[in-house]
C-alpha positions in Angstrom: -96.8 48.2 -30.2 -97.0 45.6 -27.6 -96.8 48.6 -24.6 -100.3 51.0 -26.9 -102.4 47.3 -26.7 -101.7 46.6 -23.0 -102.5 50.3 -21.7 -105.6 50.4 -23.7 -106.6 47.0 -22.3 -105.6 48.1 -19.3 -108.7 51.8 -19.4 -111.2 50.2 -22.0 -113.9 48.1 -19.9 -115.8 45.8 -21.6 -118.7 46.7 -20.4 -122.8 46.3 -21.8 -122.5 50.2 -22.0 -119.1 50.4 -24.5 -120.5 47.1 -26.7 -123.6 49.6 -27.5 -121.3 52.6 -28.0 -119.4 50.7 -30.4 -122.2 49.2 -32.3 -124.3 52.1 -31.8 -121.3 54.1 -33.6 -121.1 51.3 -36.2 -124.3 51.4 -37.3 -124.4 55.3 -37.7 -121.7 55.2 -40.2 -123.5 52.3 -42.3 -126.3 54.4 -42.3 -124.9 57.6 -43.4 -122.7 55.6 -46.1 -126.2 55.0 -47.0 -127.1 58.6 -46.9 -124.7 59.7 -49.5 -124.8 56.3 -51.7 -128.9 57.3 -51.8 -129.3 60.4 -53.5 -131.1 60.6 -57.2 -131.2 56.2 -56.5 -133.7 54.5 -58.9 -134.2 51.7 -59.9 -131.4 51.2 -62.2 -129.6 52.3 -59.0 -130.5 49.3 -56.8 -130.0 47.0 -59.2 -127.2 48.3 -61.2 -125.7 51.5 -59.2 -126.4 52.5 -63.0 -122.8 50.4 -63.6 -120.7 52.5 -62.3 -118.8 50.9 -59.5 -114.7 50.8 -59.2 -113.7 47.6 -59.3 -111.5 47.9 -56.6 -113.9 48.7 -54.2 -116.2 45.9 -55.4 -113.3 43.5 -55.3 -112.3 44.4 -51.6 -116.0 44.7 -50.7 -116.8 40.9 -52.6 -114.8 39.6 -49.6 -116.7 40.5 -46.6 -120.1 39.2 -48.8 -118.3 36.1 -49.9 -117.2 35.2 -46.1 -119.6 35.8 -43.7 -120.2 35.6 -40.3 -120.1 31.6 -40.1 -116.3 32.2 -41.8 -115.0 34.2 -39.2 -116.8 31.6 -36.4 -116.8 28.1 -37.5 -113.1 28.0 -40.1 -111.1 29.2 -36.8 -113.2 26.4 -34.8 -112.2 24.0 -37.8 -108.7 23.8 -36.7 -109.4 21.5 -33.8 -111.3 18.7 -35.7 -109.6 19.1 -39.4 -106.1 20.7 -39.4 -106.2 23.1 -42.1 -107.7 21.0 -44.8 -110.4 23.8 -45.0 -107.4 25.6 -47.7 -107.9 22.1 -49.6 -111.6 23.9 -50.2 -110.2 27.7 -51.3 -107.2 26.7 -53.1 -110.4 24.9 -55.1 -111.9 27.7 -55.3 -108.8 29.4 -57.1 -109.7 27.7 -60.4 -113.3 28.0 -60.3 -113.1 32.0 -59.9 -111.3 31.5 -63.5 -113.7 29.4 -64.8 -115.9 32.4 -63.5 -113.9 35.3 -65.2 -113.6 33.7 -68.2 -116.5 32.0 -69.1 -119.3 33.0 -67.5 -118.9 37.0 -67.0 -118.0 37.3 -70.7 -121.0 36.1 -71.1 -123.2 38.0 -69.2 -121.8 41.0 -70.1 -122.2 40.3 -73.9 -126.4 39.2 -72.6 -126.2 43.0 -70.9 -128.5 40.9 -68.3 -129.6 42.8 -65.2 -130.5 39.1 -63.5 -128.1 36.2 -64.4 -131.0 34.1 -64.9 -132.0 35.4 -67.9 -129.2 34.0 -70.1 -131.6 30.6 -69.1 -134.8 32.5 -70.3 -132.3 33.3 -73.2 -130.9 30.2 -74.3 -134.1 27.7 -72.9 -137.4 29.5 -72.5 -139.8 31.1 -69.5 -140.2 27.7 -67.8 -136.4 26.8 -66.5 -135.9 30.5 -66.2 -138.1 30.6 -63.6 -136.8 27.1 -62.2 -133.0 28.5 -61.7 -134.3 31.9 -60.2 -136.1 29.7 -57.9 -133.4 27.4 -56.8 -131.5 30.9 -56.1 -133.7 32.8 -53.5 -133.6 29.3 -51.7 -130.3 28.9 -52.4 -129.6 32.6 -51.4 -132.7 32.5 -49.2 -131.8 30.4 -46.6 -127.9 30.7 -46.9 -128.3 34.1 -45.4 -129.9 33.8 -42.9 -128.3 31.1 -41.5 -125.1 33.1 -42.1 -127.3 36.0 -40.0 -127.8 33.2 -37.4 -124.5 34.2 -36.1 -124.8 37.5 -35.8 -127.8 38.0 -33.6 -126.9 35.2 -31.7 -123.3 36.8 -30.5 -125.2 40.1 -29.7 -128.1 38.3 -27.6 -124.9 36.7 -25.5 -123.0 39.4 -25.0 -125.3 42.6 -25.4 -128.8 42.1 -25.1 -129.0 39.4 -22.7 -127.6 42.0 -20.3 -130.2 44.2 -21.5 -133.3 41.7 -20.3 -133.5 42.2 -24.9 -135.7 38.4 -25.6 -134.1 37.4 -28.9 -136.3 36.8 -31.3 -136.4 41.3 -30.6 -132.3 40.5 -31.4 -133.1 39.3 -34.7 -136.4 41.0 -35.4 -133.5 44.3 -35.0 -130.7 42.7 -36.6 -132.9 42.3 -40.0 -134.3 46.3 -39.3 -130.5 47.8 -39.2 -130.0 45.4 -42.8 -133.2 47.1 -44.1 -132.7 50.4 -43.1 -129.5 51.3 -44.5 -130.5 49.1 -48.3 -133.9 49.6 -49.2 -133.4 53.0 -51.3 -130.1 53.0 -52.4 -130.0 49.0 -52.8 -125.7 47.8 -54.7 -124.7 51.0 -55.3 -125.0 51.5 -51.0 -124.1 47.8 -50.6 -120.9 48.4 -52.8 -119.8 50.6 -50.7 -120.8 49.4 -47.0 -119.0 46.3 -47.9 -115.9 47.7 -48.4 -116.5 49.2 -45.0 -117.4 46.1 -43.4 -114.2 44.0 -44.9 -112.2 46.7 -43.8 -113.2 45.5 -39.8 -112.9 42.3 -40.8 -109.7 41.8 -41.8 -108.6 44.3 -39.3 -110.0 41.8 -35.8 -108.5 38.5 -37.5 -105.3 40.0 -38.2 -105.7 42.0 -34.2 -106.3 38.9 -32.4 -104.3 36.5 -33.9 -101.4 39.5 -33.3 -102.9 39.8 -29.3 -102.6 36.2 -28.9 -98.5 35.7 -30.0 -97.4 38.8 -28.0 -99.1 37.0 -25.0 -97.3 33.7 -26.0 -93.8 36.1 -26.6 -94.1 34.6 -30.7 -93.2 35.7 -33.6 -95.3 34.7 -36.7 -92.3 31.6 -37.3 -93.1 30.7 -33.5 -96.6 30.8 -33.6 -96.7 28.5 -36.9 -94.4 26.0 -35.2 -95.8 25.9 -32.4 -99.7 24.9 -33.9 -97.9 22.2 -36.3 -96.8 20.4 -33.1 -100.0 21.0 -31.7 -103.0 17.7 -32.3 -106.2 17.6 -34.0 -108.9 16.0 -31.9 -108.1 13.3 -34.6 -104.1 13.3 -33.8 -103.2 14.3 -36.8 -101.0 17.8 -36.9 -103.0 21.9 -36.8 -101.2 22.9 -39.4 -102.1 19.9 -41.9 -103.4 21.2 -45.0 -103.7 18.7 -47.3 -104.8 14.9 -46.7 -104.1 12.1 -49.2 -104.0 8.9 -47.4 -107.7 8.1 -47.3 -109.8 8.4 -50.3 -112.7 7.6 -48.2 -112.7 10.6 -45.4 -114.1 13.7 -46.1 -111.1 16.1 -46.7 -109.8 13.4 -49.0 -107.4 16.0 -51.4 -109.3 15.8 -55.0 -112.7 15.8 -53.0 -112.3 19.2 -50.6 -110.3 20.5 -53.8 -112.8 20.1 -56.3 -115.7 20.2 -54.6 -114.4 23.4 -53.8 -113.5 23.9 -57.4 -117.3 24.2 -57.9 -118.9 25.5 -54.8 -116.8 28.8 -55.5 -118.6 27.9 -59.6 -121.8 27.6 -58.5 -122.0 29.6 -55.8 -120.5 32.7 -56.7 -120.6 32.7 -60.8 -123.9 31.2 -61.0 -125.5 33.4 -57.5 -127.3 36.5 -58.4 -125.8 38.2 -55.0 -122.1 38.2 -55.9 -122.4 38.1 -60.0 -123.8 41.5 -59.2 -121.7 43.3 -58.1 -119.7 42.4 -60.7 -122.1 43.1 -62.9 -122.3 47.3 -61.6 -118.4 47.2 -62.7 -118.2 49.0 -65.9 -116.5 46.8 -68.5 -115.6 43.6 -68.2 -112.1 43.5 -68.0 -112.8 45.9 -65.3 -114.5 43.1 -63.9 -112.1 40.2 -64.6 -109.6 42.4 -63.3 -112.2 43.1 -59.7 -112.2 39.0 -59.7 -108.6 38.1 -59.7 -108.2 40.6 -56.9 -111.0 39.1 -55.5 -109.0 35.8 -55.1 -106.0 37.1 -54.6 -107.1 38.7 -51.4 -110.1 35.6 -50.3 -107.2 33.5 -50.5 -104.6 35.4 -48.1 -107.9 36.0 -45.1 -109.3 32.6 -45.3 -105.0 31.3 -44.4 -105.8 33.9 -41.6 -108.8 32.4 -40.5 -106.5 29.4 -39.9 -103.9 30.6 -38.9 -106.0 32.2 -35.6 -108.2 29.1 -35.1 -104.4 27.0 -34.9 -103.4 30.2 -32.3 -106.4 29.6 -30.2 -105.7 26.7 -29.7 -102.5 26.8 -28.2 -103.2 29.9 -26.3 -106.0 28.2 -24.4 -103.4 25.0 -23.8 -100.6 27.0 -22.8 -103.3 29.0 -20.5 -105.5 26.3 -19.1 -108.4 27.7 -20.4 -111.2 25.4 -20.7 -113.0 25.5 -23.9 -116.9 25.4 -24.2 -117.9 22.0 -23.9 -121.7 19.7 -24.6 -122.0 16.3 -24.6 -117.7 15.9 -23.9 -117.3 17.9 -26.9 -115.5 21.2 -27.4 -118.4 23.6 -29.1 -115.7 24.7 -31.4 -118.2 27.5 -32.8 -118.0 29.3 -29.6 -113.7 28.7 -29.5 -113.4 32.3 -31.0 -116.2 34.7 -29.1 -115.8 32.9 -25.4 -111.6 33.3 -25.8 -111.9 36.8 -27.4 -114.3 38.4 -25.7 -113.7 36.9 -22.2 -109.1 36.1 -22.4 -107.7 38.7 -24.8 -108.5 41.7 -23.4 -110.9 44.6 -23.9 -109.7 45.5 -28.0 -109.6 42.7 -28.4 -113.1 41.9 -27.7 -114.2 44.9 -29.3 -112.4 44.1 -32.8 -114.1 40.8 -32.9 -117.4 42.0 -31.8 -117.2 45.1 -35.0 -115.7 41.9 -37.1 -118.3 39.5 -36.7 -120.8 42.1 -37.4 -119.4 43.0 -40.2 -119.4 39.8 -42.0 -122.4 38.6 -41.1 -124.2 41.9 -42.4 -122.0 42.5 -45.3 -122.8 38.9 -46.0 -126.6 39.3 -45.6 -127.3 43.1 -46.8 -125.9 42.0 -50.3 -127.8 39.3 -50.4 -130.9 41.2 -49.5 -130.6 43.0 -52.4 -129.8 40.7 -54.9 -132.8 38.5 -53.4 -135.4 41.7 -54.3 -133.0 42.0 -57.5 -133.7 38.5 -58.3 -137.2 38.3 -57.6 -137.7 41.7 -59.7 -136.9 41.4 -62.1 -137.6 37.8 -63.0 -141.0 37.5 -60.8 -143.0 40.6 -61.3 -142.0 41.7 -65.4 -139.5 44.6 -63.4 -138.4 46.4 -66.5 -141.9 46.4 -67.5 -143.6 49.0 -64.8 -143.1 52.1 -64.8 -140.7 54.3 -62.3 -143.2 54.7 -59.7 -144.6 51.6 -59.3 -140.8 50.0 -59.9 -140.4 51.3 -56.3 -143.6 50.2 -54.5 -143.1 47.2 -55.7 -139.1 46.9 -55.0 -140.5 48.5 -50.6 -142.9 45.5 -51.1 -140.5 43.0 -51.8 -137.6 44.0 -49.7 -139.8 43.6 -46.7 -140.8 40.5 -47.8 -137.5 38.5 -47.7 -136.3 40.8 -44.5 -139.4 39.2 -43.2 -138.5 35.8 -44.5 -134.9 36.2 -43.3 -136.3 36.9 -39.8 -138.2 33.2 -39.6 -135.2 31.0 -41.2 -133.7 32.7 -38.0 -135.4 32.1 -35.3 -135.9 27.9 -37.1 -132.1 27.9 -37.2 -132.5 29.4 -33.4 -134.3 26.7 -32.8 -132.6 23.9 -34.7 -129.2 24.5 -33.5 -130.9 24.5 -30.1 -132.2 20.5 -30.2 -128.2 19.8 -32.4 -125.8 21.4 -29.4 -122.6 20.7 -31.8 -124.0 22.2 -35.5 -121.4 22.8 -37.1 -122.5 25.5 -39.8 -119.9 26.2 -41.8 -120.7 22.1 -43.1 -123.9 22.9 -42.3 -124.6 25.6 -45.0 -122.2 24.0 -47.6 -124.0 20.9 -47.6 -127.4 23.1 -48.0 -125.7 24.1 -50.9 -124.7 20.9 -52.4 -128.6 20.7 -53.1 -130.1 23.9 -53.4 -126.8 24.9 -56.5 -126.7 21.0 -58.3 -129.6 21.9 -60.8 -128.3 25.7 -61.8 -125.1 24.1 -62.2 -126.6 21.3 -64.5 -129.3 23.7 -66.4 -125.9 26.4 -66.6 -123.5 23.7 -67.5 -126.0 22.2 -70.1 -126.8 25.3 -71.5 -123.1 26.7 -72.1 -121.9 23.3 -73.4 -124.4 22.1 -75.9 -127.3 23.3 -78.1 -130.2 21.0 -77.6 -133.2 21.8 -75.9 -134.2 20.1 -72.7 -137.9 18.9 -72.5 -139.0 22.7 -70.5 -142.0 21.0 -68.8 -139.5 18.8 -67.6 -137.4 20.6 -66.0 -138.6 21.9 -62.9 -139.4 18.2 -62.3 -135.1 17.6 -63.1 -134.3 20.3 -61.2 -135.9 19.1 -57.9 -135.5 15.1 -58.5 -132.0 15.3 -58.1 -131.4 17.4 -55.2 -134.0 14.0 -53.1 -131.6 11.4 -55.0 -128.6 13.2 -54.0 -129.9 13.6 -50.8 -131.0 9.5 -50.7 -127.1 8.5 -51.8 -125.8 10.6 -48.7 -127.5 9.0 -45.6 -127.8 5.7 -47.5 -124.0 5.8 -48.4 -122.6 3.7 -46.0 -124.5 0.6 -46.8 -124.5 1.8 -50.7 -120.6 2.5 -50.9 -119.3 0.9 -47.1 -117.0 2.9 -45.7 -117.5 6.1 -48.2 -118.6 9.3 -47.0 -119.7 11.7 -49.2 -118.2 15.4 -48.5 -118.2 19.0 -50.9 -118.3 16.1 -54.2 -121.4 15.8 -53.9 -122.3 19.1 -55.9 -120.5 17.8 -58.4 -123.2 14.6 -58.4 -125.7 16.8 -58.1 -124.8 19.1 -61.0 -123.8 16.2 -63.2 -127.0 13.8 -62.9 -129.1 17.1 -63.2 -127.0 17.7 -67.1 -127.2 14.0 -67.7 -130.9 13.6 -66.7 -131.6 17.1 -69.0 -129.7 15.9 -72.3 -132.0 12.8 -71.6 -135.0 14.6 -72.5 -133.5 17.2 -74.9 -134.9 13.7 -76.9 -138.6 14.1 -76.1 -139.0 17.3 -77.5 -139.5 19.2 -80.6 -136.9 21.6 -80.8 -134.0 21.4 -82.3 -129.8 21.7 -81.6 -129.2 25.4 -83.2 
């Protein structure tokens, strides 16, 4: 294996031409998959895949959609500061996915919904339904566009800059490519394209880790020992997973674990994007098998990312490589791309580009389809329209969200330029703790109580609580001393929403049933 990689690293030149050919071939394959999976596609095909998707394909493809390009770059980069503490969050995910499989998915299948927010309409009425759907659109649009930004910036740095293409045009091309292979087949196409893209995502991590270990003449256990002996910026071991010492710290185990649990419930179980894939399975049994298989693969894949992160810093220290810096601090989100494209050889560079492209596009394409589905079903009374009218509206909405993605990507570029040390995965999860909190509170209130909130107050409560949580976070030092909020902010947000909804139920004439 070693001689094989060495041979090809010598003959392949990582040129602009090579990058262009590799990525062009990649997108041609995606378009071909879209072509064959979208034959005789209808609106029902776009939204539900005619509920005929094989559960194992859904499970594997969900890995790519769930992880995204931010995970691909930011999780390995984080190891320098936090060791493998992010794995505490991943363990919390496991418990969250069990709740989704056993509580939420049977509910969705029983109600036979296309949009999961139809549950809120059946339970509370139209105002709660529209409120929940609006928060999903806000959450997923922001999160997915920020994730896609990473793919555009990597393509810009290592391909389009050399071609003299301005960044805004790179962003346009990126969005256009997603639109081309999703606009007709929708979720049916995405189930297959995401499976294809997940293969490259996982392969790139494995190959880069193998190349690092071989260049250092280490086997897996030797590499892990080197990582364990290496120190983070705070002086701890890079292999440290569990943090029980400081309850005030953001990485304190209960904060990470329970924060991860509720992040999984909110960002997967209450998210039309990922639930839409589950709802394409034939039966609830298949959907549950999909969820448990997805959970197993996700835990393993996240561990690979963390292992790779430690390996990156071991490699750079051993070879005396200067890491990208800004104001005396390592830019952790640039470590993996810099080393993969400049130091690991040409094969690693190619697979890195395929991996970051696959992870970013797998997340963005499914989000675009889910947002189109959500808006059409939840706001345009889609199910009551004729097929010809459906196709026209679907096209308009699909284009609209594509343009919205473009705007947010350009704004993210401006923000990151002004704040060069931005940790994107932390930014995304922080935004999620504010935008998914109302959804968590709404669904919890609907499932675990039999009361009805005061309908007119629901949107005000769901808007007010995130602002209250923002205030608590911003002034935590003054209010709570040294305490720093981490991912548990989502739990606080959801709990406060639940409490205020419960209080509002005393002002309605509707009785519990």
